[in-house]
PyMOL Python script that loads the backbone (N, CA, C, O; Angstrom):
from pymol import cmd

cmd.read_pdbstr("""\
ATOM      1  N   UNK A   1       0.832  -1.176   0.000  1.00  0.00           N
ATOM      2  CA  UNK A   1       0.000   0.000   0.000  1.00  0.00           C
ATOM      3  C   UNK A   1       0.883   1.248   0.000  1.00  0.00           C
ATOM      4  O   UNK A   1       1.813   1.358   0.798  1.00  0.00           O
ATOM      5  N   UNK A   2       0.574   2.215  -0.928  1.00  0.00           N
ATOM      6  CA  UNK A   2       1.405   3.423  -0.959  1.00  0.00           C
ATOM      7  C   UNK A   2       1.173   4.289   0.271  1.00  0.00           C
ATOM      8  O   UNK A   2       0.083   4.314   0.843  1.00  0.00           O
ATOM      9  N   UNK A   3       2.225   4.997   0.660  1.00  0.00           N
ATOM     10  CA  UNK A   3       2.132   5.859   1.832  1.00  0.00           C
ATOM     11  C   UNK A   3       1.419   7.169   1.517  1.00  0.00           C
ATOM     12  O   UNK A   3       0.830   7.783   2.406  1.00  0.00           O
ATOM     13  N   UNK A   4       1.468   7.605   0.248  1.00  0.00           N
ATOM     14  CA  UNK A   4       0.792   8.856  -0.130  1.00  0.00           C
ATOM     15  C   UNK A   4      -0.244   8.561  -1.198  1.00  0.00           C
ATOM     16  O   UNK A   4      -0.104   7.615  -1.972  1.00  0.00           O
ATOM     17  N   UNK A   5      -1.248   9.352  -1.230  1.00  0.00           N
ATOM     18  CA  UNK A   5      -2.277   9.207  -2.239  1.00  0.00           C
ATOM     19  C   UNK A   5      -1.971  10.144  -3.411  1.00  0.00           C
ATOM     20  O   UNK A   5      -1.460  11.244  -3.199  1.00  0.00           O
ATOM     21  N   UNK A   6      -2.270   9.731  -4.618  1.00  0.00           N
ATOM     22  CA  UNK A   6      -2.021  10.619  -5.760  1.00  0.00           C
ATOM     23  C   UNK A   6      -2.957  11.828  -5.722  1.00  0.00           C
ATOM     24  O   UNK A   6      -4.124  11.720  -5.345  1.00  0.00           O
ATOM     25  N   UNK A   7      -2.419  12.975  -6.119  1.00  0.00           N
ATOM     26  CA  UNK A   7      -3.209  14.205  -6.146  1.00  0.00           C
ATOM     27  C   UNK A   7      -3.852  14.299  -7.528  1.00  0.00           C
ATOM     28  O   UNK A   7      -3.152  14.325  -8.540  1.00  0.00           O
ATOM     29  N   UNK A   8      -5.171  14.348  -7.571  1.00  0.00           N
ATOM     30  CA  UNK A   8      -5.814  14.451  -8.887  1.00  0.00           C
ATOM     31  C   UNK A   8      -5.588  15.831  -9.496  1.00  0.00           C
ATOM     32  O   UNK A   8      -5.693  16.852  -8.816  1.00  0.00           O
ATOM     33  N   UNK A   9      -5.280  15.842 -10.777  1.00  0.00           N
ATOM     34  CA  UNK A   9      -5.060  17.101 -11.484  1.00  0.00           C
ATOM     35  C   UNK A   9      -6.319  17.454 -12.264  1.00  0.00           C
ATOM     36  O   UNK A   9      -6.949  16.577 -12.854  1.00  0.00           O
ATOM     37  N   UNK A  10      -6.687  18.715 -12.271  1.00  0.00           N
ATOM     38  CA  UNK A  10      -7.867  19.097 -13.068  1.00  0.00           C
ATOM     39  C   UNK A  10      -7.559  18.952 -14.555  1.00  0.00           C
ATOM     40  O   UNK A  10      -6.473  19.300 -15.019  1.00  0.00           O
ATOM     41  N   UNK A  11      -8.509  18.445 -15.266  1.00  0.00           N
ATOM     42  CA  UNK A  11      -8.331  18.219 -16.693  1.00  0.00           C
ATOM     43  C   UNK A  11      -8.880  19.423 -17.443  1.00  0.00           C
ATOM     44  O   UNK A  11     -10.034  19.811 -17.265  1.00  0.00           O
ATOM     45  N   UNK A  12      -8.043  20.002 -18.277  1.00  0.00           N
ATOM     46  CA  UNK A  12      -8.453  21.133 -19.098  1.00  0.00           C
ATOM     47  C   UNK A  12      -8.643  20.614 -20.514  1.00  0.00           C
ATOM     48  O   UNK A  12      -7.716  20.078 -21.120  1.00  0.00           O
ATOM     49  N   UNK A  13      -9.837  20.777 -21.029  1.00  0.00           N
ATOM     50  CA  UNK A  13     -10.095  20.301 -22.384  1.00  0.00           C
ATOM     51  C   UNK A  13     -10.042  21.486 -23.337  1.00  0.00           C
ATOM     52  O   UNK A  13     -10.730  22.489 -23.145  1.00  0.00           O
ATOM     53  N   UNK A  14      -9.222  21.354 -24.358  1.00  0.00           N
ATOM     54  CA  UNK A  14      -9.101  22.369 -25.399  1.00  0.00           C
ATOM     55  C   UNK A  14      -9.269  21.692 -26.748  1.00  0.00           C
ATOM     56  O   UNK A  14      -8.961  20.509 -26.893  1.00  0.00           O
ATOM     57  N   UNK A  15      -9.745  22.414 -27.713  1.00  0.00           N
ATOM     58  CA  UNK A  15      -9.757  21.834 -29.055  1.00  0.00           C
ATOM     59  C   UNK A  15      -8.321  21.601 -29.517  1.00  0.00           C
ATOM     60  O   UNK A  15      -7.484  22.496 -29.401  1.00  0.00           O
ATOM     61  N   UNK A  16      -8.035  20.448 -30.023  1.00  0.00           N
ATOM     62  CA  UNK A  16      -6.661  20.089 -30.362  1.00  0.00           C
ATOM     63  C   UNK A  16      -6.151  20.830 -31.587  1.00  0.00           C
ATOM     64  O   UNK A  16      -4.945  21.048 -31.707  1.00  0.00           O
ATOM     65  N   UNK A  17      -7.021  21.217 -32.488  1.00  0.00           N
ATOM     66  CA  UNK A  17      -6.546  21.793 -33.741  1.00  0.00           C
ATOM     67  C   UNK A  17      -6.519  23.305 -33.757  1.00  0.00           C
ATOM     68  O   UNK A  17      -5.845  23.883 -34.610  1.00  0.00           O
ATOM     69  N   UNK A  18      -7.226  23.981 -32.847  1.00  0.00           N
ATOM     70  CA  UNK A  18      -7.331  25.437 -32.949  1.00  0.00           C
ATOM     71  C   UNK A  18      -5.979  26.126 -32.797  1.00  0.00           C
ATOM     72  O   UNK A  18      -5.704  27.107 -33.489  1.00  0.00           O
ATOM     73  N   UNK A  19      -5.154  25.636 -31.921  1.00  0.00           N
ATOM     74  CA  UNK A  19      -3.860  26.280 -31.701  1.00  0.00           C
ATOM     75  C   UNK A  19      -2.899  26.016 -32.857  1.00  0.00           C
ATOM     76  O   UNK A  19      -2.162  26.910 -33.272  1.00  0.00           O
ATOM     77  N   UNK A  20      -2.908  24.792 -33.373  1.00  0.00           N
ATOM     78  CA  UNK A  20      -2.009  24.455 -34.473  1.00  0.00           C
ATOM     79  C   UNK A  20      -2.398  25.155 -35.763  1.00  0.00           C
ATOM     80  O   UNK A  20      -1.526  25.568 -36.526  1.00  0.00           O
ATOM     81  N   UNK A  21      -3.692  25.294 -36.019  1.00  0.00           N
ATOM     82  CA  UNK A  21      -4.118  25.943 -37.255  1.00  0.00           C
ATOM     83  C   UNK A  21      -3.714  27.416 -37.259  1.00  0.00           C
ATOM     84  O   UNK A  21      -3.297  27.936 -38.294  1.00  0.00           O
ATOM     85  N   UNK A  22      -3.828  28.084 -36.135  1.00  0.00           N
ATOM     86  CA  UNK A  22      -3.425  29.480 -36.059  1.00  0.00           C
ATOM     87  C   UNK A  22      -1.934  29.650 -36.256  1.00  0.00           C
ATOM     88  O   UNK A  22      -1.494  30.580 -36.931  1.00  0.00           O
ATOM     89  N   UNK A  23      -1.164  28.765 -35.677  1.00  0.00           N
ATOM     90  CA  UNK A  23       0.289  28.853 -35.815  1.00  0.00           C
ATOM     91  C   UNK A  23       0.714  28.557 -37.247  1.00  0.00           C
ATOM     92  O   UNK A  23       1.600  29.227 -37.778  1.00  0.00           O
ATOM     93  N   UNK A  24       0.101  27.569 -37.875  1.00  0.00           N
ATOM     94  CA  UNK A  24       0.502  27.238 -39.240  1.00  0.00           C
ATOM     95  C   UNK A  24       0.044  28.321 -40.212  1.00  0.00           C
ATOM     96  O   UNK A  24       0.740  28.599 -41.188  1.00  0.00           O
ATOM     97  N   UNK A  25      -1.107  28.933 -39.968  1.00  0.00           N
ATOM     98  CA  UNK A  25      -1.556  30.017 -40.843  1.00  0.00           C
ATOM     99  C   UNK A  25      -0.619  31.222 -40.716  1.00  0.00           C
ATOM    100  O   UNK A  25      -0.322  31.885 -41.710  1.00  0.00           O
ATOM    101  N   UNK A  26      -0.160  31.500 -39.508  1.00  0.00           N
ATOM    102  CA  UNK A  26       0.795  32.595 -39.319  1.00  0.00           C
ATOM    103  C   UNK A  26       2.121  32.316 -40.001  1.00  0.00           C
ATOM    104  O   UNK A  26       2.723  33.216 -40.586  1.00  0.00           O
ATOM    105  N   UNK A  27       2.578  31.083 -39.930  1.00  0.00           N
ATOM    106  CA  UNK A  27       3.837  30.718 -40.573  1.00  0.00           C
ATOM    107  C   UNK A  27       3.721  30.808 -42.085  1.00  0.00           C
ATOM    108  O   UNK A  27       4.651  31.255 -42.757  1.00  0.00           O
ATOM    109  N   UNK A  28       2.593  30.388 -42.620  1.00  0.00           N
ATOM    110  CA  UNK A  28       2.395  30.453 -44.069  1.00  0.00           C
ATOM    111  C   UNK A  28       2.314  31.905 -44.523  1.00  0.00           C
ATOM    112  O   UNK A  28       2.866  32.255 -45.566  1.00  0.00           O
ATOM    113  N   UNK A  29       1.640  32.748 -43.762  1.00  0.00           N
ATOM    114  CA  UNK A  29       1.541  34.166 -44.119  1.00  0.00           C
ATOM    115  C   UNK A  29       2.908  34.846 -44.074  1.00  0.00           C
ATOM    116  O   UNK A  29       3.235  35.651 -44.946  1.00  0.00           O
ATOM    117  N   UNK A  30       3.696  34.525 -43.066  1.00  0.00           N
ATOM    118  CA  UNK A  30       5.044  35.088 -42.970  1.00  0.00           C
ATOM    119  C   UNK A  30       5.906  34.646 -44.142  1.00  0.00           C
ATOM    120  O   UNK A  30       6.647  35.454 -44.702  1.00  0.00           O
ATOM    121  N   UNK A  31       5.821  33.384 -44.519  1.00  0.00           N
ATOM    122  CA  UNK A  31       6.582  32.887 -45.659  1.00  0.00           C
ATOM    123  C   UNK A  31       6.148  33.590 -46.939  1.00  0.00           C
ATOM    124  O   UNK A  31       6.993  33.961 -47.755  1.00  0.00           O
ATOM    125  N   UNK A  32       4.845  33.779 -47.127  1.00  0.00           N
ATOM    126  CA  UNK A  32       4.350  34.413 -48.348  1.00  0.00           C
ATOM    127  C   UNK A  32       4.829  35.860 -48.448  1.00  0.00           C
ATOM    128  O   UNK A  32       5.219  36.307 -49.527  1.00  0.00           O
ATOM    129  N   UNK A  33       4.804  36.592 -47.342  1.00  0.00           N
ATOM    130  CA  UNK A  33       5.264  37.984 -47.363  1.00  0.00           C
ATOM    131  C   UNK A  33       6.760  38.049 -47.654  1.00  0.00           C
ATOM    132  O   UNK A  33       7.198  38.887 -48.442  1.00  0.00           O
ATOM    133  N   UNK A  34       7.540  37.185 -47.035  1.00  0.00           N
ATOM    134  CA  UNK A  34       8.986  37.171 -47.284  1.00  0.00           C
ATOM    135  C   UNK A  34       9.286  36.779 -48.724  1.00  0.00           C
ATOM    136  O   UNK A  34      10.198  37.334 -49.337  1.00  0.00           O
ATOM    137  N   UNK A  35       8.536  35.837 -49.270  1.00  0.00           N
ATOM    138  CA  UNK A  35       8.741  35.384 -50.651  1.00  0.00           C
ATOM    139  C   UNK A  35       8.446  36.517 -51.631  1.00  0.00           C
ATOM    140  O   UNK A  35       9.201  36.730 -52.580  1.00  0.00           O
ATOM    141  N   UNK A  36       7.355  37.239 -51.405  1.00  0.00           N
ATOM    142  CA  UNK A  36       7.013  38.353 -52.285  1.00  0.00           C
ATOM    143  C   UNK A  36       8.048  39.472 -52.171  1.00  0.00           C
ATOM    144  O   UNK A  36       8.368  40.118 -53.169  1.00  0.00           O
ATOM    145  N   UNK A  37       8.571  39.709 -50.972  1.00  0.00           N
ATOM    146  CA  UNK A  37       9.600  40.736 -50.790  1.00  0.00           C
ATOM    147  C   UNK A  37      10.870  40.377 -51.539  1.00  0.00           C
ATOM    148  O   UNK A  37      11.482  41.239 -52.170  1.00  0.00           O
ATOM    149  N   UNK A  38      11.273  39.117 -51.478  1.00  0.00           N
ATOM    150  CA  UNK A  38      12.480  38.683 -52.196  1.00  0.00           C
ATOM    151  C   UNK A  38      12.272  38.805 -53.698  1.00  0.00           C
ATOM    152  O   UNK A  38      13.172  39.253 -54.408  1.00  0.00           O
ATOM    153  N   UNK A  39      11.113  38.416 -54.189  1.00  0.00           N
ATOM    154  CA  UNK A  39      10.841  38.559 -55.620  1.00  0.00           C
ATOM    155  C   UNK A  39      10.841  40.027 -56.035  1.00  0.00           C
ATOM    156  O   UNK A  39      11.319  40.367 -57.117  1.00  0.00           O
ATOM    157  N   UNK A  40      10.311  40.891 -55.183  1.00  0.00           N
ATOM    158  CA  UNK A  40      10.321  42.315 -55.495  1.00  0.00           C
ATOM    159  C   UNK A  40      11.728  42.872 -55.583  1.00  0.00           C
ATOM    160  O   UNK A  40      11.998  43.734 -56.419  1.00  0.00           O
ATOM    161  N   UNK A  41      12.620  42.403 -54.746  1.00  0.00           N
ATOM    162  CA  UNK A  41      14.009  42.861 -54.797  1.00  0.00           C
ATOM    163  C   UNK A  41      14.718  42.296 -56.027  1.00  0.00           C
ATOM    164  O   UNK A  41      15.471  43.007 -56.692  1.00  0.00           O
ATOM    165  N   UNK A  42      14.480  41.028 -56.328  1.00  0.00           N
ATOM    166  CA  UNK A  42      15.156  40.404 -57.469  1.00  0.00           C
ATOM    167  C   UNK A  42      14.733  41.009 -58.802  1.00  0.00           C
ATOM    168  O   UNK A  42      15.567  41.179 -59.692  1.00  0.00           O
ATOM    169  N   UNK A  43      13.470  41.330 -58.952  1.00  0.00           N
ATOM    170  CA  UNK A  43      12.967  41.794 -60.236  1.00  0.00           C
ATOM    171  C   UNK A  43      12.711  43.299 -60.289  1.00  0.00           C
ATOM    172  O   UNK A  43      11.983  43.767 -61.164  1.00  0.00           O
ATOM    173  N   UNK A  44      13.291  44.051 -59.380  1.00  0.00           N
ATOM    174  CA  UNK A  44      13.161  45.504 -59.407  1.00  0.00           C
ATOM    175  C   UNK A  44      13.964  46.058 -60.580  1.00  0.00           C
ATOM    176  O   UNK A  44      14.983  45.477 -60.953  1.00  0.00           O
ATOM    177  N   UNK A  45      13.530  47.159 -61.164  1.00  0.00           N
ATOM    178  CA  UNK A  45      14.286  47.759 -62.266  1.00  0.00           C
ATOM    179  C   UNK A  45      15.669  48.211 -61.799  1.00  0.00           C
ATOM    180  O   UNK A  45      15.892  48.457 -60.613  1.00  0.00           O
ATOM    181  N   UNK A  46      16.587  48.313 -62.753  1.00  0.00           N
ATOM    182  CA  UNK A  46      17.950  48.739 -62.431  1.00  0.00           C
ATOM    183  C   UNK A  46      17.925  50.132 -61.811  1.00  0.00           C
ATOM    184  O   UNK A  46      17.265  51.035 -62.325  1.00  0.00           O
ATOM    185  N   UNK A  47      18.635  50.298 -60.722  1.00  0.00           N
ATOM    186  CA  UNK A  47      18.733  51.580 -60.053  1.00  0.00           C
ATOM    187  C   UNK A  47      17.541  51.934 -59.190  1.00  0.00           C
ATOM    188  O   UNK A  47      17.472  53.059 -58.695  1.00  0.00           O
ATOM    189  N   UNK A  48      16.617  51.046 -58.990  1.00  0.00           N
ATOM    190  CA  UNK A  48      15.416  51.351 -58.212  1.00  0.00           C
ATOM    191  C   UNK A  48      15.763  51.660 -56.763  1.00  0.00           C
ATOM    192  O   UNK A  48      15.138  52.530 -56.155  1.00  0.00           O
ATOM    193  N   UNK A  49      16.740  50.970 -56.200  1.00  0.00           N
ATOM    194  CA  UNK A  49      17.091  51.162 -54.796  1.00  0.00           C
ATOM    195  C   UNK A  49      18.278  52.096 -54.606  1.00  0.00           C
ATOM    196  O   UNK A  49      18.543  52.515 -53.480  1.00  0.00           O
ATOM    197  N   UNK A  50      18.998  52.434 -55.666  1.00  0.00           N
ATOM    198  CA  UNK A  50      20.227  53.206 -55.492  1.00  0.00           C
ATOM    199  C   UNK A  50      20.142  54.634 -56.008  1.00  0.00           C
ATOM    200  O   UNK A  50      20.811  55.504 -55.452  1.00  0.00           O
ATOM    201  N   UNK A  51      19.356  54.924 -57.043  1.00  0.00           N
ATOM    202  CA  UNK A  51      19.296  56.270 -57.590  1.00  0.00           C
ATOM    203  C   UNK A  51      18.483  57.179 -56.693  1.00  0.00           C
ATOM    204  O   UNK A  51      17.571  56.734 -55.996  1.00  0.00           O
ATOM    205  N   UNK A  52      18.827  58.471 -56.718  1.00  0.00           N
ATOM    206  CA  UNK A  52      18.038  59.428 -55.948  1.00  0.00           C
ATOM    207  C   UNK A  52      16.736  59.698 -56.699  1.00  0.00           C
ATOM    208  O   UNK A  52      16.710  59.637 -57.928  1.00  0.00           O
ATOM    209  N   UNK A  53      15.682  59.989 -55.992  1.00  0.00           N
ATOM    210  CA  UNK A  53      14.407  60.239 -56.666  1.00  0.00           C
ATOM    211  C   UNK A  53      14.481  61.511 -57.529  1.00  0.00           C
ATOM    212  O   UNK A  53      15.155  62.478 -57.174  1.00  0.00           O
ATOM    213  N   UNK A  54      13.789  61.488 -58.644  1.00  0.00           N
ATOM    214  CA  UNK A  54      13.780  62.662 -59.518  1.00  0.00           C
ATOM    215  C   UNK A  54      12.848  63.708 -58.916  1.00  0.00           C
ATOM    216  O   UNK A  54      11.872  63.388 -58.237  1.00  0.00           O
ATOM    217  N   UNK A  55      13.176  64.951 -59.182  1.00  0.00           N
ATOM    218  CA  UNK A  55      12.330  66.029 -58.662  1.00  0.00           C
ATOM    219  C   UNK A  55      11.136  66.219 -59.570  1.00  0.00           C
ATOM    220  O   UNK A  55      11.240  66.060 -60.787  1.00  0.00           O
ATOM    221  N   UNK A  56      10.011  66.555 -58.989  1.00  0.00           N
ATOM    222  CA  UNK A  56       8.782  66.748 -59.756  1.00  0.00           C
ATOM    223  C   UNK A  56       8.547  68.219 -60.069  1.00  0.00           C
ATOM    224  O   UNK A  56       7.564  68.550 -60.731  1.00  0.00           O
ATOM    225  N   UNK A  57       9.418  69.105 -59.615  1.00  0.00           N
ATOM    226  CA  UNK A  57       9.262  70.548 -59.850  1.00  0.00           C
ATOM    227  C   UNK A  57      10.052  70.912 -61.099  1.00  0.00           C
ATOM    228  O   UNK A  57      11.240  70.606 -61.207  1.00  0.00           O
ATOM    229  N   UNK A  58       9.389  71.560 -62.028  1.00  0.00           N
ATOM    230  CA  UNK A  58      10.054  71.980 -63.268  1.00  0.00           C
ATOM    231  C   UNK A  58      10.956  73.166 -62.987  1.00  0.00           C
ATOM    232  O   UNK A  58      10.705  73.946 -62.069  1.00  0.00           O
ATOM    233  N   UNK A  59      12.015  73.300 -63.788  1.00  0.00           N
ATOM    234  CA  UNK A  59      12.910  74.447 -63.672  1.00  0.00           C
ATOM    235  C   UNK A  59      12.156  75.706 -64.111  1.00  0.00           C
ATOM    236  O   UNK A  59      11.320  75.665 -65.014  1.00  0.00           O
ATOM    237  N   UNK A  60      12.465  76.802 -63.466  1.00  0.00           N
ATOM    238  CA  UNK A  60      11.809  78.056 -63.826  1.00  0.00           C
ATOM    239  C   UNK A  60      12.433  78.611 -65.103  1.00  0.00           C
ATOM    240  O   UNK A  60      13.625  78.418 -65.344  1.00  0.00           O
ATOM    241  N   UNK A  61      11.651  79.286 -65.908  1.00  0.00           N
ATOM    242  CA  UNK A  61      12.117  79.846 -67.178  1.00  0.00           C
ATOM    243  C   UNK A  61      12.332  81.346 -67.027  1.00  0.00           C
ATOM    244  O   UNK A  61      11.686  82.132 -67.720  1.00  0.00           O
ATOM    245  N   UNK A  62      13.219  81.753 -66.144  1.00  0.00           N
ATOM    246  CA  UNK A  62      13.476  83.199 -65.945  1.00  0.00           C
ATOM    247  C   UNK A  62      14.478  83.694 -66.922  1.00  0.00           C
ATOM    248  O   UNK A  62      14.821  84.876 -66.911  1.00  0.00           O
TER     249      UNK A  62
END
""", "prot")
cmd.dss("prot")
cmd.show_as("cartoon", "prot")
cmd.util.cbc("prot")
cmd.orient("prot")
């Protein structure tokens, strides 16, 4: 006979899939955003990230 009795633990019931579906949807969304960002960098026109922006103000004709 055991000297101590086991302490019953309260059972918490949760839906098994709700937590995993949220995590996998977040991971897929993060991958999609990163993939689109990499494609945008790879296929950007030449000088898109390095040239200074052109001015939109016309020169005055004085």
